C-alpha positions as CSV (number, residue, x, y, z in Angstrom):
1,M,0.0,0.0,0.0
2,R,2.8,2.4,1.0
3,K,4.6,1.6,-2.3
4,L,1.5,2.4,-4.3
5,Q,1.1,5.8,-2.5
6,I,4.8,6.6,-3.3
7,L,4.2,5.7,-7.0
8,I,1.1,8.0,-7.1
9,M,3.0,10.8,-5.4
10,L,5.9,10.5,-7.9
11,K,3.4,10.5,-10.8
12,N,1.8,13.7,-9.5
13,I,5.2,15.4,-9.1
14,F,6.1,14.4,-12.7
15,I,2.8,15.8,-14.0
16,L,3.3,19.0,-12.1
17,F,6.8,19.6,-13.5
18,A,5.7,18.6,-17.0
19,G,2.9,21.2,-16.7
20,L,5.3,23.9,-15.5
21,F,7.6,23.0,-18.4
22,L,4.8,23.4,-20.9
23,F,3.7,26.6,-19.3
24,I,7.1,28.3,-19.5
25,L,8.1,26.8,-22.9
26,P,7.9,29.7,-25.4
27,G,5.6,29.3,-28.3
28,K,7.0,29.0,-31.8
29,S,6.8,32.3,-33.6
30,Q,4.8,32.5,-36.8
31,T,6.8,33.8,-39.7
32,V,6.4,34.9,-43.3
33,T,9.0,34.9,-46.1
34,D,9.3,37.5,-48.9
35,I,10.3,36.9,-52.5
36,D,14.0,37.5,-51.6
37,G,14.0,34.9,-48.9
38,N,13.9,37.4,-46.0
39,I,12.1,35.9,-43.0
40,Y,9.9,38.0,-40.8
41,N,8.3,37.3,-37.4
42,T,4.6,38.2,-37.2
43,I,2.4,39.5,-34.4
44,T,-1.4,39.5,-33.8
45,I,-2.8,42.8,-32.5
46,G,-6.6,42.7,-32.2
47,A,-8.0,41.3,-35.4
48,Q,-4.9,42.3,-37.4
49,I,-1.7,40.3,-38.1
50,W,1.3,42.4,-38.8
51,M,4.9,41.8,-39.7
52,K,7.1,42.4,-36.7
53,E,9.9,43.9,-38.8
54,N,10.2,46.5,-41.5
55,L,10.2,45.2,-45.1
56,K,13.5,44.5,-46.8
57,A,12.5,43.2,-50.2
58,T,14.2,44.4,-53.4
59,H,11.8,42.6,-55.8
60,F,8.1,42.7,-56.5
61,N,6.2,39.4,-56.2
62,N,6.4,38.9,-59.9
63,G,10.2,38.9,-59.7
64,D,10.8,42.5,-61.1
65,F,13.7,44.2,-59.4
66,I,13.1,47.5,-57.5
67,P,16.1,49.6,-58.2
68,T,17.7,52.3,-56.0
69,T,18.7,55.7,-57.4
70,T,20.1,59.1,-56.6
71,L,18.3,62.5,-56.3
72,P,16.2,63.9,-57.7
73,V,13.2,61.5,-57.9
74,G,10.1,62.5,-59.9
75,V,6.6,62.6,-58.4
76,D,5.2,60.2,-60.9
77,S,4.3,56.5,-61.3
78,A,7.7,55.7,-62.8
79,S,9.3,56.4,-59.4
80,L,9.6,52.8,-58.3
81,F,12.6,52.9,-56.0
82,Q,14.0,51.6,-52.7
83,W,17.0,52.6,-50.5
84,P,18.9,51.3,-47.5
85,Y,19.2,54.3,-45.1
86,N,22.3,56.4,-46.1
87,D,22.8,53.9,-49.0
88,D,24.4,51.6,-46.5
89,G,23.4,48.0,-46.8
90,N,24.4,47.4,-43.2
91,N,21.3,49.3,-42.1
92,V,18.9,46.9,-43.8
93,N,19.0,44.0,-41.4
94,I,17.7,46.1,-38.5
95,Y,15.7,48.9,-40.1
96,G,14.6,47.4,-43.4
97,R,14.5,49.6,-46.6
98,L,12.8,52.9,-47.5
99,Y,10.4,52.8,-50.4
100,T,8.6,55.4,-52.6
101,W,4.8,55.3,-52.4
102,Y,4.5,54.3,-56.0
103,T,6.4,51.2,-55.1
104,V,4.2,50.2,-52.2
105,V,1.0,50.5,-54.3
106,N,2.3,48.9,-57.4
107,S,0.0,46.1,-58.6
108,N,2.9,43.6,-58.5
109,N,2.9,43.9,-54.7
110,V,6.0,44.6,-52.7
111,C,4.7,42.6,-49.6
112,P,4.9,38.8,-49.4
113,A,2.1,36.9,-51.1
114,G,-1.0,37.1,-49.0
115,W,0.0,40.4,-47.4
116,H,-0.4,44.1,-48.3
117,V,0.6,47.6,-47.4
118,P,-2.0,48.7,-44.9
119,S,-4.5,51.4,-45.7
120,D,-5.0,54.6,-43.7
121,S,-8.0,53.0,-42.1
122,E,-6.1,50.0,-41.1
123,W,-3.4,52.1,-39.4
124,L,-6.0,54.1,-37.6
125,A,-7.7,50.8,-36.5
126,L,-4.3,49.7,-35.0
127,G,-4.0,53.0,-33.1
128,N,-7.6,52.9,-31.8
129,F,-7.2,49.3,-30.6
130,L,-4.1,50.4,-28.6
131,G,-6.0,53.2,-26.8
132,G,-6.0,56.0,-29.4
133,D,-3.4,57.9,-31.4
134,T,-2.0,59.9,-28.4
135,V,-0.8,56.8,-26.5
136,A,-0.5,54.1,-29.1
137,G,3.1,55.0,-29.8
138,D,4.2,53.9,-26.4
139,K,2.8,50.4,-27.1
140,L,4.3,50.2,-30.6
141,K,7.8,51.4,-30.1
142,E,10.7,49.3,-29.1
143,A,11.6,50.1,-25.4
144,G,15.0,51.4,-24.5
145,T,17.7,53.2,-26.4
146,I,19.4,50.5,-28.3
147,H,18.0,51.9,-31.6
148,W,16.0,54.9,-30.5
149,L,18.3,57.9,-29.6
150,A,15.9,58.9,-26.9
151,T,12.8,57.4,-25.2
152,E,10.2,58.0,-22.5
153,S,9.6,55.9,-19.4
154,T,6.1,55.1,-20.7
155,V,7.3,53.2,-23.7
156,D,6.8,49.5,-23.1
157,N,6.2,47.9,-26.5
158,S,3.3,46.1,-24.9
159,S,1.8,45.2,-28.4
160,S,5.2,43.5,-29.4
161,F,5.1,45.6,-32.6
162,T,8.7,46.7,-31.9
163,A,8.7,49.8,-34.1
164,L,12.2,51.0,-35.0
165,P,13.3,54.5,-36.0
166,G,14.3,53.8,-39.6
167,G,14.3,57.4,-40.6
168,F,13.2,59.0,-43.9
169,R,14.5,59.7,-47.4
170,G,13.2,63.1,-48.6
171,N,13.5,65.1,-51.8
172,P,15.7,67.1,-51.7
173,T,16.6,66.5,-48.0
174,N,18.0,63.0,-48.6
175,F,18.3,60.7,-45.5
176,I,17.3,62.1,-42.1
177,N,16.0,61.2,-38.7
178,M,17.3,57.6,-38.2
179,G,17.1,57.0,-34.5
180,L,14.5,59.7,-34.0
181,Q,11.5,58.7,-36.2
182,G,9.9,55.7,-37.7
183,V,7.9,56.8,-40.8
184,F,5.5,54.3,-42.4
185,W,3.6,54.5,-45.7
186,S,-0.1,53.7,-46.0
187,A,-1.6,52.6,-49.3
188,T,-4.2,55.4,-49.2
189,P,-3.6,58.4,-51.6
190,W,-4.2,62.0,-50.6
191,G,-4.8,65.0,-52.8
192,S,-4.5,65.3,-56.6
193,S,-2.6,62.7,-58.7
194,A,-1.0,65.7,-60.5
195,F,1.3,66.0,-57.4
196,Q,0.6,62.7,-55.7
197,R,0.8,62.5,-51.9
198,A,-0.4,59.8,-49.5
199,Y,-1.2,59.2,-45.9
200,C,1.7,58.0,-43.7
201,F,2.1,57.4,-40.0
202,I,4.9,58.7,-37.8
203,L,6.4,57.5,-34.5
204,K,8.7,60.0,-32.8
205,A,11.3,59.5,-30.0
206,E,10.0,62.5,-28.0
207,N,6.3,61.7,-27.7
208,S,3.8,58.8,-27.2
209,S,1.7,59.4,-30.4
210,L,1.1,57.5,-33.5
211,S,0.6,60.5,-35.8
212,E,-1.3,60.5,-39.1
213,S,0.4,62.7,-41.7
214,V,0.8,63.1,-45.4
215,G,4.0,62.6,-47.5
216,V,4.9,63.3,-51.1
217,A,4.9,60.0,-53.1
218,N,8.5,60.2,-54.2
219,C,9.9,60.1,-50.7
220,G,11.3,57.0,-49.0
221,M,9.5,55.5,-46.0
222,S,9.5,52.3,-44.1
223,V,6.8,49.6,-44.8
224,R,5.1,47.2,-42.4
225,C,3.0,44.7,-44.2
226,L,-0.4,43.5,-42.9
227,K,-1.8,40.0,-43.6
228,N,-4.8,39.9,-45.9
229,S,-8.1,39.1,-44.2
230,P,-11.6,38.7,-45.4
231,S,-12.7,40.0,-42.0
232,A,-10.9,43.4,-42.4
233,I,-12.4,46.4,-40.8
234,E,-15.3,47.7,-42.8
235,D,-17.1,51.0,-43.0
236,I,-20.8,50.4,-43.6
237,H,-21.3,54.0,-44.8
238,L,-18.7,53.4,-47.5
239,K,-20.2,50.1,-48.4
240,N,-23.6,51.7,-49.1
241,E,-21.9,54.2,-51.4
242,I,-20.4,51.5,-53.7
243,E,-22.0,49.1,-56.1
244,I,-20.2,46.3,-58.0
245,S,-22.1,44.8,-60.9
246,P,-22.7,42.3,-62.3
247,N,-21.9,39.7,-59.7
248,P,-21.4,36.9,-60.7
249,A,-19.5,38.3,-63.7
250,T,-17.6,36.9,-66.7
251,T,-15.6,39.6,-68.6
252,T,-16.0,43.0,-66.9
253,I,-17.3,44.5,-63.7
254,T,-18.4,48.1,-63.2
255,V,-17.6,49.7,-59.8
256,S,-19.9,52.6,-59.2
257,V,-19.2,55.1,-56.4
258,D,-21.1,58.2,-55.2
259,Q,-17.9,60.2,-54.7
260,P,-14.8,59.3,-56.7
261,G,-11.4,60.4,-55.7
262,N,-8.9,59.2,-53.1
263,R,-10.2,55.6,-53.4
264,T,-8.5,52.5,-54.5
265,I,-9.7,49.1,-55.4
266,S,-7.7,45.9,-54.9
267,M,-8.7,42.4,-55.9
268,Y,-7.3,39.3,-54.2
269,N,-7.8,35.6,-54.8
270,L,-8.6,33.3,-51.9
271,L,-4.9,32.6,-51.3
272,G,-4.5,36.3,-50.6
273,T,-2.5,37.1,-53.8
274,L,-3.1,40.7,-55.1
275,I,-4.5,40.4,-58.6
276,I,-5.6,44.0,-59.4
277,H,-4.9,47.4,-57.8
278,K,-6.0,50.7,-59.3
279,N,-7.4,54.1,-58.4
280,L,-11.2,54.7,-58.8
281,T,-11.1,57.9,-60.8
282,S,-14.7,58.4,-61.9
283,K,-18.2,57.5,-60.7
284,S,-18.4,54.5,-63.0
285,N,-15.2,52.4,-63.3
286,V,-15.0,49.4,-65.7
287,I,-12.5,46.7,-64.8
288,D,-11.6,43.9,-67.1
289,I,-11.6,40.5,-65.4
290,A,-11.8,38.3,-68.6
291,A,-8.3,36.8,-68.1
292,L,-9.0,35.8,-64.5
293,A,-9.6,32.1,-63.6
294,N,-13.2,31.2,-62.6
295,G,-13.7,31.3,-58.8
296,I,-14.3,33.6,-55.9
297,Y,-12.3,36.8,-55.3
298,I,-12.2,39.4,-52.5
299,I,-12.6,43.0,-53.6
300,R,-11.3,45.6,-51.1
301,I,-12.1,49.3,-51.7
302,I,-10.2,51.8,-49.6
303,G,-11.1,55.4,-49.2
304,T,-10.1,58.2,-46.8
305,D,-13.6,57.6,-45.2
306,G,-13.3,53.9,-44.6
307,I,-12.7,50.4,-46.1
308,T,-15.1,47.8,-47.4
309,E,-14.8,44.3,-48.8
310,Q,-17.1,42.3,-51.0
311,K,-16.9,38.9,-52.6
312,L,-17.0,38.6,-56.4
313,I,-17.8,35.4,-58.3
314,K,-16.0,35.1,-61.7
315,E,-17.8,32.6,-64.0
């Protein structure tokens, strides 16, 4: 009897230690790999899944090379460029690369397959989830001064986003603010395409904010990619202003909007691959889908007033 009690006690001790071991064993990080073979950790924040590092890719997903260049850079769709900060490749591993806006919204997609450059609305949703734009910066920035030249005691990186101050490449200011600012593109345009600008988001060493701003499209900024999701944040008001017909469709669809301008349409297959990306420039926009394989596609429309998604059946 005593022997049995000892065996039971030993078994319980084993189970206890096994349970403790499983409790403290860190979970395996989820990763994603870009076309160049760079591997990124990912982090879930609310309903969004973000890359935990800045983008480093030098190719689009179709294999086209994204070149670097010297100043000046034009404010036009031919300005498809990327840079390591100060043209120093040693900065890439930590801070990633800086890209023009035309690069980040190119239909060939600079993010890994199944991922995209977040819209203005998706950045705002991130800030709102973390308590609002005035405090979100503390929860997004890497703590300490290993990479930030200065920091505040309130910075705790509680979201695990680990934002780094990769700086900015201006025209004509060239490279500035590494260590002081992290500046990130959104995919949402702002203003006239005659002198294209777009929304961006800034984290600064000296405050706790995630600040929405506007940058000229030929400037170089960091990119954090966001995983495609059919459950993306949707603005019902925007959905009611947009009609896609016919659905199902065979050769073309017409996207009708009440108020054109500052809106883009992206179409993804169910694997998350970006198929089509373009600006909606009029109230009635015809899009050719004849070459697409039959199946179900996700259409995402992004505007400065929200984001909406709809399913399209191609027959």
